[in-house]
N, C-alpha and C positions, 0 to 999 in steps of 0.2 A: 645210357642214362640210368640213374639210380632206380627210378620206378620201373623201367623196362627190365633191368636186371632182376628185380624182385619178382616180376611177372614170369620171366624166363625160369628163375629158380623154382617158382611155384609149378610151372609146367613140368620141369624136371621131376619134381617130387610126385606130381600127379601121375606122370608116366611111369616113374619107378614103382609107385604103389600099384599101378595097374598091372605091371609086369609080374610083380609078386603075387597079385591076385590071380593072374593067368596061370602062374606056375602051381599055385595051390588049388586051382580049380580046373584041372585038366578034364575032369569028368563032368564038369558043369557046362552050362550053356555059355558059349564064348561071349566075352564082354564086348559090347558094341563100342566102336571108336567114335561115333558121332557125338556123344555127350562130351568127350574130351575136346573135340574141335570146338564145340559150343563154349566150353569153359575158357579155352584159350582165346576164342574170338571175343568173348565178353571181357576178358582181362585186357586184351589189346584195346578194346573200345574204352574201357575204364582208364587205361593208361593215356589214351588220346585225350580223354576228358580232363585228366589230371594235368597233362601237358598244356592243354588249352588254358586251364585255370592258372597254372604257373606263368604261362606266357602273358595272360591278362594282368596278373599281379605285377609281372616285370614291367609291362607297359605303363601301369599306373603308379609305379614307384615315384615318390616325390624327390625331386633333385634339389641340390643345394642352390641352384640358380633360382628355382621357384621359391625356395625358402627365403633367400635374400631379397627377392623382389616383393615380398610382403610389405604392406604399408608400415611405416614407422609407428612406434607407440605415440599416442596423442600427446601433443605438447601445448595444446590450448583447448579451451572449452569447445571451440568450433570443430577442432579435429576430433574431439571425443564424441560430440553429437553426430557428426557426419561420417564417423568411421564405418567402413563397409560391413554389412551384416555377414557373419561367418556361416560355415556349413552346419555348425552345431551350436546355435545360440544358447548360452547357459541359462537364460531366463525362460526358455520355452517350457510350456507345461508338459509337453510330450518329449522331453529331452531324450535323445538317442545315445545313451551312454555306451552301449555295445558298438554302435556305429563309430563313435569317437575313438574307442579303443582300437578298433580295426584300422581306422584311418591313420592314427599316429604310428602304427607299426609299419606303415608305408614310408615313413620318414627314414632318412639314413641314420645309421648308428653314429653316435658321437665317439670320435677317437679319444684315446686316453689323454693325448696331448692337445685336445681341442682348445682353441684360443677363447679369450673372453668375447670376441666378436662372434665366434661360432655359437657360443652359449646364448649370447644376446639374440642372434638371429633365430636360433632354435626356439627360444622362449617367445619371440615375436610371432613366429608362425603359429604356435599352439594358441597364443592369445587371440590371433586373428580368427581362428576357428570358432571361438567361444563368444564372439561379439554379437549382441542382438541390436535391434533398432533402439535408438535413444530419442527421448522426447525433446523436440526443438523448443528452445525458450522464446522464439520470436513472437508467438502470440502474447506472451507476458510483456515483452518489450513494447509491442504495439499498444497494449492496454495502458502501460505507463505513459506512453506518448499521448494517448487520448485523455489522460488526466489533465494535461495542460493544454487542452484544445481551446478554441475561441468561444465556446458556449458554456458560460458558467451557470446558466439557469437550470438547475437540477431539482430533483424531488428530495424532500428532507429525509433524513435518516434518524432513527431513534437514538443514535449516538450523541446527537446534539441536545443539550439540556434546554428546557423551556426557558425563555428569557424572563428575567425578573425586572419589571418596570418600576423605576424610581422617579417620580415626577415632582419637581419643585416649582411652586408658583411664587414668584417674587412680585409683590404688589407695591407700587408707588403710592405713598400716603402723603405726598406733598400737598401744600395748600391749594394748588391749582386743580387738584382732583375734586374740589368742591364746586367747580363750575358746572353749570347746568347744560344738559343736552336735552332739549325739550322739557319734559316735566320731571326729569330725574338728574341727579348729579352724576358726574363721571364715576365717582366712587360707588354709587348705588348700582349703576349699570355694570361696573367691573365686578362687584360682589356677586350679582346675580349670574353673570357669565361664569365666574369661577365655581360657584356652587353647582351649576348645571354640568360644567365640564368635569369636575371632580366625581360627580355621580356617574358619569359615563365611562370612567376608567375601568380596566379589568378588576375583578374582585380582589385579586391578590396583589395589586399594584400598591407600592408604598407612596404615600402622598405627604408632601411637606408644604408648609405655608410660611414664607418669610415676608416681613413687612419692613419698609424703610422710610425714614422721614416722618414718622408718625407721632413724634413728640415735639413740644414747643410750638412756635408759630413761624410765620414767614419773616418776622422782624430780624434785624441784624443782631439784636441782643439775644435772640434764641437760636442763632445760627449754629453755634457750637453744639448745643443740646440736640438740635434737630439733625445735624449732620452725623452725630454719633448714634442716632437712634436706628438700630438695625437689628432685628430680632426674629429668630425662628420660633414662631408661635405654635406651630402644629407639626407633628411628625418626627421622624418618618414612620408612619404606620398605615395599614390599609384604611381606606376611606370609611369614616364614620360620620354620618350626616350631622347628628346632634353635637358631636365634639368639634367638628370643623366649624359649624355655625356659631358655636359658643365663643370661639376666638376671632372669627371673621366679623361678626356683626358689630362688636364694639369699636372697630377701627373707624376713625374719622380723618378726613383731610386735615393736615396740621402745618408742616413747615417746609423744609428744603428737600433737595433731591440728591442724596448721596449714592448715585448710581454705581460709581467705581467700587465703593466699599461693599455695596450689595453684591456686585459681581464676584468680588474676591471671596466673600463669606459663602456665597452660593457654591462656589467651587469646593470650599472646605466642607460644606454640608454633604457633598456627594463623594468625598474621599473614602468614606466608609463602604462605598459600593464599587470597589475596583475589580470585583470578580469578572471573569470573562463573560459570564452569562447575564451580567447586569446591563440593563438598558436605561441610561440616565438622561432625562430631559428637563431642561429649565425653561420656564415661560416667564419672561419679564413683561409686566404690564405697566407702561409708563406714559405719562402725558407730557414729558419734557426731558430735557437733557440734563447732564450733570451740572449741579449748581453749588457743590461744596468744595470745588477746587481739585477734585481727584482726576486722574487720567484714566478714563474708562476704556480708551482704546488700548493702552498699555496693559491694563488688567485683563482685557479681553484676550490679548495675545498670550498672556500667561495662562489663562484658563484653557486656551486651546492646546497648550503644551503639557497640561497635566497628564499624569498616567491614568487618569480616569476618563473613559470614553463618555463624552457628554455632548448632547445636541442642545444648542442654545437658540431659543426663539425669542426675539424681542418684538413685542406688539406695540407700535406707537399708537396711542389712543387719542384721537382728536388733536394731533400735534401740528404745528405750523410746518411749512414746506422745508425751511432751512433746518429746523430741528429734526425733521424726518430724515434728512440726509445725514445729519450727525449720528443719529441712532443707528442708521444702516451701516455707517462706518464702524461703529462699535460691534455690531453683529458680525460684520465681515471679519473683523480682527479676531473674534472669538470662534471663527469658522462656522458661524450659525446663519440663521435667516432673519430677515426683517420684513414686517408687513404693517400696513396702515389699517386702522379701523376708525371709522368716523361716527359709528352709532352702535347701538346695542346688538343689532343683528350682525353687523360686520365683525364686531368683537367676538361674538359667539362663533361665527363662521371661521374666523382665524384660529380660534382654539381647536375647532373640529378639523380644519384643514391640516394644521400642523400635526395633530395626533394621527389623523388618517394616513398622511404621507409617511409618518414615522412607522406606523403599523405595516403599511404596504412594503416599504423598503426593508424593514426589519424582517418581515416574513420572507422576502426574497433572499435576504442575506442568510437567514437561518437555513432555508432550503438549499441554497447553493453551497454553503459551507458544509452542511450536513451530508450532501451527496458526495462532495469532494472528499470528506473524511472517510465516508463509506468506501469509496473507490480506492483510496489510499490503503485502507486496512485490508480490503480484498486483495489488492495487488501484493501486499506483504505476505498474506497467507498463501497466495498462488506461488510466489517466489520460493518460499520455504518448502512448500509441498513439492514443487518441481525438483528442488535440490534433493529432498528426501527420496523421491522416487528414483532419481538418477543414482543416488548412493546405494539404494537397495539392489542395484544390478551388480555391484562389486563382489559381494560374498559368493554368489554363484560362479563368477569367473574364477575366483581364487580356488574354490572347492573343486571345480571341474578341472582346472589346470593341474592341481595336485593329484587328482585321480589319474590324469594322463601321465604324470611323472612316475607315479608308482607302477603303473602298467608298463611303462617303458623300462623302468629299472628291473622289474620282475622278468622281463624278456631280454635283459642284458643289452638294451639299447643305450643306456646311460649308467654311469657308476653312482654310488651313493654320494660321493663328493659332488658330482655334477648335479644330482637331484637337489642337493642342498643349495647349491649356487643358483640353479634355475628358480628354486622357491624364493630365494632372496630377491632375484630380479623382478619376479612378478609382484612381490609384496611392495617393492620400491615403486613399481609402476602404478599400482593401485593407490598407494599413499599419495603419490603425485596427483592422481586423478581426483582424490578426495580434496586435496588442497585447492586444485583448480575449481572444483565445485563450490567450495566455501568462499573462495575469493570472488567468484562471479556472483554468487548469491549476495555477498556484502556489497558488491558494486551495484547490482540491481536495486537493492534496498536503499542505498544512498541516493541513487538517481530518483527513485520513487519519492523519497523524502524531500529532495530538492524541488521536484516538480509540484509536490503537494504544497510546500511553503510558498512557491511562486504563485500557484493558483489561489491559495488562501489570501495572499496579499492583493492579488488582482481583484478579488471579490470585495475586499475591504476598501480598496481605492474606488471602485465603482459605487459602492454604498456611500462612502464619505462624499464623493463628488455630487451625489444626488440628495444628500440630507444636510450637508453643512454649507 
């Protein structure tokens, strides 16, 4: 063996030198032979150690069978995330570059006529050495699924703006409102309830007062005048006691009941408040049904289909049973609610009840949609962050891969042309990985958006079913 020949040559030189020294030192003390034996013995032991090292290296040589058995390059995001962790993860803080260099030198040399498949497998093996653990996106997928769970009652988020209340009170000023209930007329009772109700609204709520049928008389000769009397007397502005009273107090019972026209104009009054954060409520106080020939049910349906979200409350004040049923039909057509009030306390209670329910359900809606929006935005951030963290694993793979190639080339394991081709292969692989990351990110974002829209609509439906 080569190493044994060197050792034997060394022995020969040592022996030769010793003989020369013996010849030139005849008068000196004879040179002991024991040290020579020790040197030879040491050399033999070193040779055995070298042979053992060589044998170990030969046993650990990486075969083409092992190289070809390496897992294929990832072809899906699942393959990428679950790719086996390699011996030298490129993202490791204590990356063992020297260990990698030693390891790749155990690979077989590429022949000059190596095929494209040989190059592909060669690159695949080095790639496998450099793979670290990847973050699984399943927790994010589960979070998206939770967004569309069956429990919409969440805590509000600051992302949802505070609701702006716009409250329109439509007062029937037909002649029958002059009838007495006890010591006061229906009109006097209604005015007192309206004043108390308006004063209880939030400070920043916009208040409007519309009155209808307040001109002329109940005679046929005044019907046209009275039926065309429909006027927004106050608003929309925040409540001001003196200003509201100044327009409310002069109203007196007069003529007919143009309810359909009042409904139509009330809808137009609120068209200016079509913003998403506007909360629009109409209160109709009437003691009778339409008497001007209008189709209040049809107008109610049109009001329901406006682009302005509006809650319609019709309060029948001291109306007969058959008229009560008619007013309820109008309220139903408008997607609103109807209630009866027989006296001042009941009228006040109905105002309070309608407002209280509106507040409660509106608060629920704001909280639920706020949390839904918060979760949706959080999922968006988590999805993009996951993609970015996954992307940041790719530069290390490319850099360590190229360091391996240069090391192999410098030790004549690959040619320059082969190094260039292997570099092209890994760049194509990484480019494909980045494409998979981006596509999967967009897929998760779209699913998150769809689930958010579905949840938002579900909350709207629950809210509408309990307020309309």
